[in-house]
C-alpha positions in Angstrom: 119.0 140.7 98.0 116.6 139.0 100.6 115.3 135.7 100.5 111.5 135.7 100.0 110.8 132.1 99.6 112.6 129.5 101.4 112.2 125.7 101.3 114.4 123.4 103.2 114.3 119.7 103.5 111.7 118.7 101.5 110.4 115.4 100.9 107.5 113.6 99.1 106.8 110.2 98.2 103.9 108.4 96.4 103.5 104.9 97.9 105.6 103.3 94.9 108.6 106.4 94.4 109.9 109.4 96.5 110.0 112.1 93.9 111.5 115.0 96.2 114.5 114.1 98.8 115.8 116.6 100.8 115.1 119.4 98.9 116.4 122.9 99.7 116.6 126.4 97.8 115.6 129.6 98.2 114.3 132.4 96.2 115.5 136.2 96.7 113.7 138.9 96.1 113.1 140.7 92.8 115.1 138.1 90.9 113.8 135.6 88.5 114.8 132.2 89.2 114.7 129.1 87.1 114.2 125.5 88.3 115.2 123.0 85.4 115.7 119.1 84.9 115.1 116.0 82.9 111.5 114.8 82.9 110.5 113.2 86.0 112.8 114.9 88.0 110.4 116.4 90.5 109.9 119.9 89.1 106.1 120.1 88.9 105.8 118.4 92.7 108.1 120.8 93.9 106.1 123.8 92.3 103.0 122.3 93.9 104.4 122.0 97.2 105.8 125.6 97.1 102.4 126.7 96.2 100.1 124.8 98.4 99.0 122.4 95.9 100.6 119.5 97.6 101.7 119.4 101.2 105.2 117.8 102.0 105.8 114.6 103.9 108.4 116.7 105.7 110.0 119.8 105.4 109.5 123.6 105.7 108.6 126.0 103.3 108.7 129.8 104.1 107.3 133.0 102.6 108.5 136.3 103.6 109.7 134.7 107.1 106.4 133.2 107.9 106.0 129.3 107.9 103.6 128.2 105.3 104.1 124.8 105.0 100.6 123.8 106.0 98.9 126.8 105.0 96.6 126.2 101.8 97.2 127.2 98.7 94.3 130.6 98.3 95.6 131.5 102.0 98.8 132.1 99.9 97.5 133.8 97.1 96.3 135.7 99.7 100.1 136.2 101.1 101.1 137.7 97.5 102.0 134.4 95.4 100.7 134.0 92.2 100.8 131.2 90.2 100.2 130.0 86.5 99.9 126.8 85.4 101.2 124.5 82.4 97.7 124.5 80.5 96.2 127.4 81.2 93.2 127.8 83.8 90.2 130.4 83.0 86.8 130.8 83.1 86.4 129.5 79.6 82.9 130.1 79.1 83.3 133.8 80.0 84.4 136.3 78.1 88.0 137.3 78.3 86.7 140.5 79.4 84.8 139.0 82.1 87.7 137.1 82.9 90.1 140.0 84.3 86.8 141.3 86.1 86.6 138.4 88.0 90.3 138.7 89.3 89.6 142.2 89.8 86.6 141.9 91.9 88.4 138.7 93.6 91.6 141.4 94.6 89.3 143.9 95.8 87.4 141.3 98.3 91.3 140.4 99.4 91.2 143.9 100.1 88.1 144.3 101.9 86.9 147.0 99.1 84.9 145.4 96.7 83.0 147.6 94.6 79.5 145.7 93.9 78.3 142.2 94.8 76.5 141.4 91.2 79.5 142.0 89.1 78.2 140.1 86.0 74.8 142.3 86.1 76.4 145.7 86.6 80.4 145.4 87.1 81.5 148.7 88.8 82.9 151.1 85.9 86.2 151.9 87.6 86.6 147.7 87.3 85.6 148.0 83.7 87.6 150.4 82.8 90.6 148.8 84.8 89.8 145.1 82.9 90.4 147.1 79.6 93.2 149.0 80.1 94.9 145.8 81.7 93.7 144.1 78.2 95.4 146.9 75.9 98.5 146.6 77.3 98.8 142.9 76.9 97.2 143.3 73.0 94.3 141.6 74.0 91.5 144.4 74.3 90.8 143.5 70.7 89.6 139.9 71.9 87.7 141.5 74.7 84.2 140.1 73.8 85.5 136.9 72.9 84.8 133.6 74.8 87.9 132.9 76.6 88.0 129.3 75.2 88.2 130.5 71.6 91.8 132.3 72.3 94.9 130.9 70.8 96.8 128.7 73.1 99.5 132.1 73.5 96.8 134.4 74.0 95.6 132.1 76.8 98.6 131.4 78.6 98.7 135.7 78.6 95.1 136.0 79.7 96.0 134.1 82.5 99.7 135.7 83.6 97.1 138.9 83.3 94.5 137.7 85.8 97.2 136.6 88.3 99.3 140.1 87.8 95.3 141.5 88.8 95.8 140.4 92.9 98.7 142.4 92.8 101.2 139.2 93.9 105.1 140.3 95.2 105.9 136.4 93.7 104.6 134.9 90.7 105.2 131.3 90.4 105.1 130.3 86.3 105.2 126.2 85.3 106.0 125.8 81.8 105.3 129.3 80.6 106.5 128.9 77.2 105.3 125.1 76.4 103.6 124.1 72.9 104.3 128.1 72.2 105.7 129.4 68.7 108.8 131.4 68.9 107.5 134.3 68.3 105.4 133.5 71.5 108.5 132.4 73.5 110.1 135.7 72.6 107.0 137.6 73.6 107.2 135.4 77.1 110.7 136.6 77.4 110.2 139.5 77.2 107.0 140.2 79.1 108.9 138.3 82.2 111.8 140.3 81.9 110.1 143.8 82.0 108.0 142.3 85.1 110.9 141.8 87.1 113.1 144.9 85.9 110.6 147.9 85.5 107.6 146.2 88.0 109.8 145.0 90.5 108.4 141.5 90.8 110.3 138.0 92.2 109.6 135.2 89.5 110.1 131.2 89.7 109.4 129.4 87.1 110.1 125.7 85.7 111.4 125.5 82.0 112.3 123.2 79.6 113.6 125.4 76.8 117.1 125.9 77.4 117.2 129.4 75.4 114.2 130.7 76.9 116.1 129.6 80.7 119.2 131.7 80.0 117.4 134.2 78.4 115.7 134.7 81.9 117.2 133.3 85.1 119.3 135.3 87.6 119.6 132.0 89.3 119.5 128.7 88.6 118.1 125.5 90.9 118.8 122.2 88.7 117.0 118.9 89.9 117.7 115.2 89.0 115.8 112.1 90.6 114.5 114.3 93.0 117.4 116.3 94.7 119.2 119.3 93.8 122.5 119.0 92.0 123.2 122.5 91.8 122.2 126.2 92.0 123.8 129.2 91.2 124.1 131.8 88.9 123.1 130.4 85.0 127.3 130.6 83.9 128.2 128.9 87.1 125.3 126.0 86.8 126.2 125.6 83.3 130.2 124.8 84.1 129.2 122.8 86.7 130.6 119.2 85.8 127.8 116.8 88.1 125.4 119.2 85.6 127.2 118.8 82.1 127.9 115.1 83.3 123.9 114.3 84.0 122.2 116.6 81.9 124.0 118.8 79.3 126.8 116.4 78.7 124.3 114.2 76.8 123.5 116.4 74.3 120.0 117.6 75.1 118.3 120.4 74.9 115.3 119.9 77.4 114.9 120.2 80.9 
């Protein structure tokens, strides 16, 4: 596999603490790479650096061979990086259908093939049909005319992922995709993420705390501890690593 995303020697610090210390990792095309580690390990900060939300003090980030270290987050989206968040970011006052129409219109604007400026007054029929088709695929068509703010937590997360997918990314970054979900919702997310990789050929990078989810998804793992990479490799290889066992698994904890 070729490397789609590469981080080299990433350092980030707040005035009182170093959060990331020479972090290096790669994400290969068409893999599901999961970043784990105890609370405070630096997972979320690393995610922000990789997505462009935060700029590192030193180090480089490359995507598809291009140096994107100083590239704004929205420009990375245009290059094919999609991202979801621990708390779903939606157009809460809009209907579920309008959320998807907005995402599809954004995709068309990026491509330079917008189907109409006044989507809210009269969205193009092609966009409405595609939006409804996508909602049906994710079991959200029955909520199409509901306000997004009234969705359940699990449905909000699914809608956010649907908005991200509407932009046709090559790489999707999912920050704690099952946080706060009931067991049935967690299993549905695992099945959905696996389908995105296996059937649609997408590359996925996740942070996740639920170890059942981690080992149900990961083709490779990177383990952070105190801002450093302490292990990276296939799940069983990482599970057997004595340093990981001592620092993480050996403590009898079940959360990353």
